[in-house]
C-alpha positions as CSV (number, residue, x, y, z in Angstrom):
1,X,-0.1,0.0,0.1
2,X,1.4,3.6,-1.0
3,X,0.9,7.1,-0.6
4,X,0.2,9.6,-3.2
5,X,1.5,13.1,-2.1
6,X,0.9,16.1,-4.0
7,X,2.6,19.2,-2.7
8,X,3.9,22.2,-4.9
9,X,6.5,23.5,-2.0
10,X,9.4,21.6,-2.9
11,X,10.9,21.6,0.9
12,X,7.2,20.6,2.3
13,X,7.0,17.7,-0.3
14,X,10.7,16.7,0.5
15,X,10.3,16.6,4.4
16,X,6.5,15.0,4.4
17,X,7.7,12.1,1.9
18,X,10.8,11.7,4.3
19,X,8.4,11.3,7.4
20,X,6.4,8.7,5.5
21,X,9.6,6.7,4.4
22,X,10.8,6.7,7.9
23,X,7.8,5.3,9.1
24,X,8.0,2.5,6.9
25,X,5.2,3.9,4.4
26,X,6.0,3.8,0.5
27,X,5.5,7.3,-1.0
28,X,5.2,8.8,-4.3
29,X,5.5,12.6,-4.5
30,X,4.4,14.9,-7.0
31,X,4.7,18.6,-8.1
32,X,1.1,19.2,-9.6
33,X,-2.3,17.0,-9.3
34,X,-2.0,16.3,-12.8
35,X,0.9,14.1,-12.4
36,X,-0.7,12.0,-10.1
37,X,-4.1,11.4,-11.5
38,X,-3.2,9.0,-14.1
39,X,-2.4,6.9,-11.1
40,X,-5.6,6.6,-9.7
41,X,-7.7,3.7,-10.5
42,X,-10.9,1.9,-8.9
43,X,-9.3,0.0,-6.2
44,X,-6.3,1.8,-5.9
45,X,-4.0,0.3,-3.2
46,X,-3.2,3.4,-1.2
47,X,-4.3,6.7,-0.1
48,X,-3.6,10.3,-1.0
49,X,-2.3,13.3,0.8
50,X,-2.8,16.3,-1.4
51,X,-2.1,20.3,-0.4
52,X,-5.2,22.4,-1.2
53,X,-3.8,25.1,-3.3
54,X,-1.6,23.7,-6.3
55,X,-0.7,25.2,-9.3
56,X,-3.1,24.3,-12.1
57,X,-5.8,21.8,-10.7
58,X,-6.4,22.4,-7.3
59,X,-6.7,19.9,-4.2
60,X,-10.3,20.2,-4.2
61,X,-10.8,19.5,-7.9
62,X,-8.2,16.8,-7.7
63,X,-10.2,15.2,-4.6
64,X,-13.4,15.3,-6.7
65,X,-11.8,13.7,-9.6
66,X,-10.4,10.9,-7.0
67,X,-14.1,10.5,-6.0
68,X,-15.2,9.8,-9.2
69,X,-12.8,7.2,-9.9
70,X,-13.0,5.6,-6.6
71,X,-15.4,7.0,-3.9
72,X,-14.2,5.0,-1.1
73,X,-10.4,6.3,-1.5
74,X,-9.3,8.2,1.4
75,X,-8.0,11.7,0.6
76,X,-6.1,13.8,3.1
77,X,-5.9,17.2,2.3
78,X,-3.2,19.6,3.8
79,X,-4.2,23.2,4.3
80,X,-3.2,26.7,5.5
81,X,-4.5,28.3,8.6
82,X,-6.7,30.3,6.4
83,X,-8.3,27.2,4.8
84,X,-9.6,25.4,7.7
85,X,-13.2,26.6,7.3
86,X,-13.0,25.4,3.8
87,X,-11.2,22.0,4.5
88,X,-13.9,21.0,7.2
89,X,-16.5,21.9,4.6
90,X,-14.2,19.6,2.0
91,X,-14.6,16.5,4.6
92,X,-18.5,16.8,4.7
93,X,-17.8,16.2,0.7
94,X,-15.9,13.4,1.3
95,X,-12.5,14.2,2.4
96,X,-11.1,11.6,5.0
97,X,-9.2,14.2,6.9
98,X,-7.1,17.3,6.7
99,X,-4.1,18.8,8.1
100,X,-3.3,22.6,8.7
101,X,0.3,23.8,7.9
102,X,2.6,23.7,9.8
103,X,2.3,20.1,10.6
104,X,4.6,17.7,12.5
105,X,6.1,14.5,11.1
106,X,4.2,12.6,14.0
107,X,0.7,14.4,12.7
108,X,1.1,13.5,9.1
109,X,1.9,9.8,9.7
110,X,-0.6,9.3,12.3
111,X,-3.4,10.5,9.9
112,X,-2.1,8.7,6.8
113,X,-1.8,5.4,9.2
114,X,-5.1,5.6,10.0
115,X,-6.3,6.4,6.4
116,X,-4.3,3.3,5.3
117,X,-5.8,0.9,7.8
118,X,-9.3,2.3,6.7
119,X,-8.4,1.6,3.2
120,X,-7.1,-1.9,3.8
121,X,-10.4,-2.7,5.4
122,X,-12.4,-1.3,2.4
123,X,-10.3,-3.6,-0.1
124,X,-10.3,-6.5,2.1
125,X,-13.9,-6.2,2.1
126,X,-14.4,-5.6,-1.8
127,X,-12.3,-8.6,-2.4
128,X,-14.2,-10.9,-0.2
129,X,-17.4,-9.6,-1.8
130,X,-16.1,-10.3,-5.2
131,X,-15.1,-14.1,-4.0
132,X,-18.5,-14.5,-2.7
133,X,-20.4,-13.2,-5.8
134,X,-18.3,-14.8,-8.4
135,X,-17.4,-18.0,-6.5
136,X,-18.2,-21.2,-8.4
137,X,-18.6,-25.0,-7.4
138,X,-18.0,-26.1,-4.1
139,X,-15.7,-23.1,-2.7
140,X,-19.0,-20.9,-3.2
141,X,-20.7,-23.4,-1.1
142,X,-18.5,-24.4,1.9
143,X,-16.6,-20.8,2.5
144,X,-13.2,-20.8,3.8
145,X,-9.3,-20.6,2.9
146,X,-8.0,-22.3,6.1
147,X,-6.2,-25.7,6.0
148,X,-9.0,-27.7,7.5
149,X,-11.4,-26.3,5.0
150,X,-9.4,-27.3,1.8
151,X,-9.1,-30.4,3.0
152,X,-12.7,-30.8,3.8
153,X,-13.5,-29.7,0.3
154,X,-10.9,-32.2,-1.4
155,X,-12.6,-35.1,0.9
156,X,-16.1,-34.3,-0.5
157,X,-15.1,-34.4,-3.9
158,X,-13.2,-37.6,-3.9
159,X,-15.9,-39.0,-1.9
160,X,-19.1,-37.6,-3.6
161,X,-19.4,-40.8,-5.7
162,X,-18.3,-43.2,-3.5
163,X,-21.4,-45.6,-2.6
164,X,-20.4,-46.1,0.8
165,X,-22.3,-44.3,3.8
166,X,-21.0,-41.4,5.5
167,X,-20.9,-40.2,9.1
168,X,-20.3,-36.8,9.8
169,X,-19.0,-35.6,13.0
170,X,-19.4,-31.7,14.4
171,X,-20.3,-29.5,17.1
172,X,-23.6,-28.0,16.9
173,X,-23.6,-25.1,14.0
174,X,-20.7,-26.3,12.3
175,X,-22.5,-27.0,8.9
176,X,-23.1,-30.7,9.1
177,X,-26.1,-30.4,6.7
178,X,-24.5,-28.3,4.3
179,X,-21.8,-31.0,4.1
180,X,-24.1,-33.5,3.6
181,X,-25.8,-31.4,0.7
182,X,-22.4,-30.9,-0.9
183,X,-21.8,-34.8,-0.9
184,X,-25.2,-35.0,-2.7
185,X,-25.0,-32.0,-5.1
186,X,-21.5,-33.0,-6.3
187,X,-22.3,-36.7,-6.9
188,X,-24.0,-38.4,-9.6
189,X,-27.2,-38.6,-7.6
190,X,-27.7,-34.7,-7.5
191,X,-30.4,-34.8,-9.9
192,X,-32.8,-37.2,-7.6
193,X,-34.0,-36.2,-3.9
194,X,-32.0,-35.3,-0.8
195,X,-34.0,-35.9,1.9
196,X,-33.1,-34.5,5.3
197,X,-34.6,-36.2,8.3
198,X,-33.7,-34.8,11.9
199,X,-34.1,-38.3,14.2
200,X,-34.6,-36.0,17.2
201,X,-37.6,-33.7,15.9
202,X,-40.2,-36.7,14.7
203,X,-42.2,-37.9,17.9
204,X,-41.3,-41.8,18.3
205,X,-45.4,-42.4,17.7
206,X,-45.3,-41.4,14.2
207,X,-41.5,-41.9,13.5
208,X,-42.3,-45.5,11.5
209,X,-45.2,-44.0,9.5
210,X,-43.1,-40.5,8.2
211,X,-39.8,-42.5,7.9
212,X,-40.9,-46.0,6.1
213,X,-44.3,-44.9,5.0
214,X,-47.9,-46.6,5.2
215,X,-50.6,-48.2,3.4
216,X,-54.0,-47.0,3.2
217,X,-56.2,-48.4,6.3
218,X,-52.8,-49.8,8.3
219,X,-54.0,-47.3,11.2
220,X,-56.9,-45.1,12.6
221,X,-56.6,-41.8,10.3
222,X,-54.2,-43.5,7.5
223,X,-57.0,-42.7,4.6
224,X,-54.2,-43.1,1.7
225,X,-51.1,-44.7,1.0
226,X,-48.2,-42.4,2.1
227,X,-44.7,-42.5,0.9
228,X,-42.0,-42.4,3.5
229,X,-38.8,-40.3,3.7
230,X,-36.7,-43.1,3.0
231,X,-38.5,-44.3,-0.1
232,X,-38.8,-40.6,-1.3
233,X,-35.0,-40.5,-1.3
234,X,-34.8,-43.7,-3.8
235,X,-31.9,-42.6,-6.0
236,X,-30.7,-39.8,-4.1
237,X,-29.3,-39.3,-0.8
238,X,-30.8,-39.8,2.8
239,X,-29.4,-37.3,5.7
240,X,-30.0,-38.6,9.1
241,X,-29.2,-35.8,11.6
242,X,-28.8,-36.4,15.3
243,X,-28.7,-40.0,14.7
244,X,-27.7,-40.5,18.1
245,X,-31.1,-39.3,19.2
246,X,-32.8,-42.2,17.4
247,X,-34.7,-44.4,20.0
248,X,-32.7,-48.1,20.2
249,X,-36.2,-49.8,18.9
250,X,-36.0,-47.7,16.0
251,X,-32.2,-48.1,15.4
252,X,-33.1,-51.8,14.7
253,X,-35.4,-51.4,12.1
254,X,-32.9,-48.3,10.7
255,X,-30.2,-50.8,10.6
256,X,-32.2,-53.2,8.5
257,X,-32.8,-50.6,5.9
258,X,-29.1,-49.7,5.7
259,X,-28.3,-53.5,5.3
260,X,-30.9,-54.7,3.1
261,X,-31.6,-51.6,1.2
262,X,-35.3,-52.1,1.3
263,X,-38.3,-50.6,3.4
264,X,-41.7,-52.1,4.5
265,X,-44.5,-49.6,4.8
266,X,-46.7,-50.1,7.9
267,X,-49.5,-52.3,6.8
268,X,-47.8,-54.0,3.9
269,X,-45.5,-57.3,3.7
270,X,-43.9,-56.5,0.4
271,X,-40.6,-55.1,0.6
272,X,-39.9,-51.9,-1.6
273,X,-36.1,-52.0,-2.6
274,X,-34.4,-48.6,-2.3
275,X,-31.1,-47.3,-3.5
276,X,-30.3,-44.3,-1.0
277,X,-26.9,-43.1,-0.4
278,X,-27.0,-42.9,3.8
279,X,-25.2,-39.5,5.1
280,X,-25.5,-39.7,9.0
281,X,-24.4,-36.7,11.6
282,X,-23.6,-36.8,15.1
283,X,-22.4,-34.2,17.6
284,X,-21.3,-36.9,19.9
285,X,-19.0,-39.6,19.7
286,X,-20.9,-42.5,18.5
287,X,-18.1,-45.2,19.7
288,X,-18.3,-44.0,23.1
289,X,-21.8,-44.0,23.1
290,X,-21.9,-47.7,22.0
291,X,-19.6,-48.6,24.6
292,X,-21.7,-47.1,27.1
293,X,-24.7,-49.2,25.6
294,X,-26.8,-46.1,24.6
295,X,-26.3,-46.6,20.7
296,X,-26.3,-49.8,19.1
297,X,-22.8,-51.2,18.2
298,X,-23.9,-52.9,15.0
299,X,-25.3,-49.7,13.8
300,X,-22.5,-47.6,14.7
301,X,-20.5,-49.8,12.7
302,X,-22.6,-49.9,9.9
303,X,-22.5,-46.2,9.8
304,X,-18.8,-45.8,10.5
305,X,-17.5,-46.5,7.2
306,X,-16.7,-43.1,5.7
307,X,-15.8,-40.4,8.5
308,X,-15.6,-36.7,8.1
309,X,-14.9,-34.5,11.2
310,X,-16.1,-30.6,10.7
311,X,-13.7,-28.3,12.6
312,X,-15.1,-25.7,15.0
313,X,-14.9,-22.3,14.1
314,X,-12.5,-21.4,16.7
315,X,-9.9,-23.8,15.3
316,X,-10.5,-21.9,11.7
317,X,-10.5,-18.1,12.7
318,X,-9.1,-17.1,9.6
319,X,-12.2,-18.1,7.8
320,X,-14.2,-15.4,10.1
321,X,-13.9,-12.4,7.9
322,X,-15.2,-14.2,4.8
323,X,-17.7,-16.0,6.4
324,X,-19.2,-12.5,8.1
325,X,-18.9,-10.7,4.9
326,X,-21.1,-13.6,3.1
327,X,-23.6,-13.6,6.0
328,X,-23.7,-9.7,6.1
329,X,-24.5,-10.0,2.3
330,X,-27.0,-12.6,2.4
331,X,-29.0,-10.7,5.3
332,X,-28.7,-7.4,3.7
333,X,-30.1,-9.0,0.2
334,X,-32.9,-10.5,2.6
335,X,-34.0,-7.5,4.5
336,X,-33.6,-5.3,1.5
337,X,-31.1,-3.3,3.1
338,X,-27.4,-2.1,2.7
339,X,-24.9,-4.2,3.9
340,X,-23.0,-2.1,6.5
341,X,-19.2,-1.5,6.7
342,X,-17.5,-3.6,9.3
343,X,-15.5,-1.3,12.0
344,X,-11.8,-2.9,12.7
345,X,-13.0,-3.2,16.7
346,X,-15.6,-5.4,15.4
347,X,-13.7,-7.6,13.4
348,X,-11.0,-7.8,15.9
349,X,-13.8,-9.0,18.5
350,X,-15.2,-11.5,16.0
351,X,-11.8,-12.9,15.6
352,X,-11.0,-13.3,19.4
353,X,-14.3,-14.6,20.2
354,X,-14.6,-18.6,21.4
355,X,-17.7,-19.1,19.0
356,X,-19.7,-21.8,21.3
357,X,-22.4,-21.5,18.8
358,X,-20.1,-21.9,15.8
359,X,-21.1,-20.4,12.0
360,X,-24.8,-20.6,13.3
361,X,-23.8,-18.2,15.9
362,X,-21.3,-16.0,13.6
363,X,-24.5,-15.8,11.0
364,X,-26.8,-14.4,13.9
365,X,-24.5,-11.8,14.8
366,X,-24.2,-10.6,11.2
367,X,-28.2,-10.5,10.8
368,X,-28.5,-8.4,13.9
369,X,-25.9,-6.1,12.8
370,X,-27.7,-5.7,9.1
371,X,-31.0,-5.3,11.3
372,X,-29.0,-2.8,13.7
373,X,-30.1,-4.5,16.9
374,X,-26.8,-4.1,18.4
375,X,-24.4,-1.0,18.3
376,X,-20.5,-2.0,17.8
377,X,-18.7,-5.2,19.0
378,X,-19.5,-4.9,22.5
379,X,-23.4,-4.7,21.9
380,X,-23.3,-7.8,19.3
381,X,-21.2,-9.9,21.5
382,X,-23.0,-9.4,24.5
383,X,-26.2,-10.6,23.0
384,X,-24.9,-14.2,24.0
385,X,-23.5,-13.7,27.3
386,X,-19.8,-14.3,25.4
387,X,-16.8,-14.6,27.6
388,X,-13.8,-13.4,25.8
389,X,-10.4,-15.6,25.6
390,X,-7.6,-14.5,27.7
391,X,-5.5,-11.8,26.1
392,X,-2.8,-13.8,25.1
393,X,-5.1,-16.0,23.2
394,X,-6.7,-13.2,21.5
395,X,-3.1,-11.7,20.4
396,X,-2.6,-15.1,19.2
397,X,-5.4,-15.5,17.2
398,X,-5.1,-12.3,15.6
399,X,-1.2,-12.4,15.1
400,X,-2.1,-16.0,13.3
401,X,-5.1,-14.6,11.1
402,X,-2.7,-11.6,10.0
403,X,0.3,-13.7,8.9
404,X,-1.9,-16.2,7.0
405,X,-3.9,-13.2,5.3
406,X,-0.1,-12.0,4.3
407,X,1.2,-15.4,3.0
408,X,-2.1,-15.4,1.1
409,X,-1.7,-12.4,-0.5
410,X,2.0,-13.1,-1.3
411,X,1.2,-16.5,-2.5
412,X,3.5,-18.3,0.2
413,X,6.4,-15.9,-0.6
414,X,8.1,-15.6,3.1
415,X,10.5,-13.0,1.9
416,X,7.4,-10.6,0.7
417,X,5.7,-11.2,4.2
418,X,8.7,-10.6,6.0
419,X,8.8,-7.4,4.4
420,X,5.2,-6.5,4.6
421,X,4.8,-7.5,8.1
422,X,8.2,-5.6,9.1
423,X,9.7,-8.9,10.9
424,X,13.1,-10.6,10.2
425,X,12.5,-13.9,8.3
426,X,14.0,-15.8,11.4
427,X,10.9,-14.3,13.6
428,X,8.4,-14.9,10.9
429,X,9.7,-18.7,10.7
430,X,9.2,-19.2,14.2
431,X,5.7,-17.7,14.3
432,X,4.7,-20.0,11.4
433,X,5.9,-23.0,13.1
434,X,4.2,-22.0,16.1
435,X,0.9,-21.6,14.2
436,X,1.2,-24.6,12.1
437,X,1.5,-22.4,8.9
438,X,3.3,-23.8,5.8
439,X,4.3,-21.3,2.9
440,X,3.5,-24.2,0.3
441,X,-0.2,-24.4,1.3
442,X,-0.3,-20.6,-0.2
443,X,1.5,-21.0,-3.6
């Protein structure tokens, strides 16, 4: 990121450029606005510092031209004492800030660094929105650049056409049904039905009728034949969510369906063959439950062929900005509102939170933010009485995310990341080892 500095006074121009350079900020200095204007493009990676009084195009006219190209590009105006009233008015017209002459090096670098941070966030959001809006394939469905998510997407694509049943483990809110839908969507079965069944949501008294179906007259109130959920999934996929909540008596009947691949409707003795790919999900360890006789071991071993483990959000914090932006855009479209900008303190709070409700909790906060139901990070995060991580953990989470972001931007070049972050390579390698970051993963 760089600064375009426009100042006609050679002494002031040289001194300002030196102050920025000493602060580690790349700067290009110009005598006139006309010289700098060709460098301004939509999405320009930097900010502008311009004197108001210039030969030829004035600083105000230059700002107007810059805003016409990129309305969100920060422009800092430099004024004399007699121009302060005018500069305040220029801020109403879109100037980021103004500095009155004479100013110190600290004043200049402080304003520029704040402007650059604002610009960085704007460009990050724009990049995230572009990825979300133009994403294709499984990357557009299962969002995230973290190593666990890349591995999960690879496994799903590798396993999608396998006939074997799949068992998905994950905490509440990690997206188990989304993964199940991807296994169906990217398989040859995608043109047939995906049937989702929450095993804990159907009362036991009507479970068999709903799942296996029934014939007319098989019980009081059965006026006509009903096709069950399993039969409806024929040729497609059957998703059994919260399989651990299935009562023991029904586990026996479900096991028979999985083994024999046929169902018998209530009131019928004729088996109906079904070709279904069964995907089960649990938030508890079924092996441990079977050892405790809380879940049938034969059903567990029937399901335990292919196992996918979904990482909790706290183990892939670097995905939070992309996910939050995705949920913001979705909520804004759903409620017909504009997506609000994400302030830096809010993103820092989101990155530091422990996320007991995982992705579902993040979506909830994004929707509340769009609806204006909370103001700022504290209001949003207090909605669920969230306990913050210890300071050292918060710093570590943020540091890991920053390093990973720079590795991604630099395509794994440690030299570029070291330069961008201003840390020695030896220190960077130590931190990468500490956070299990490998440059080859970002090439």
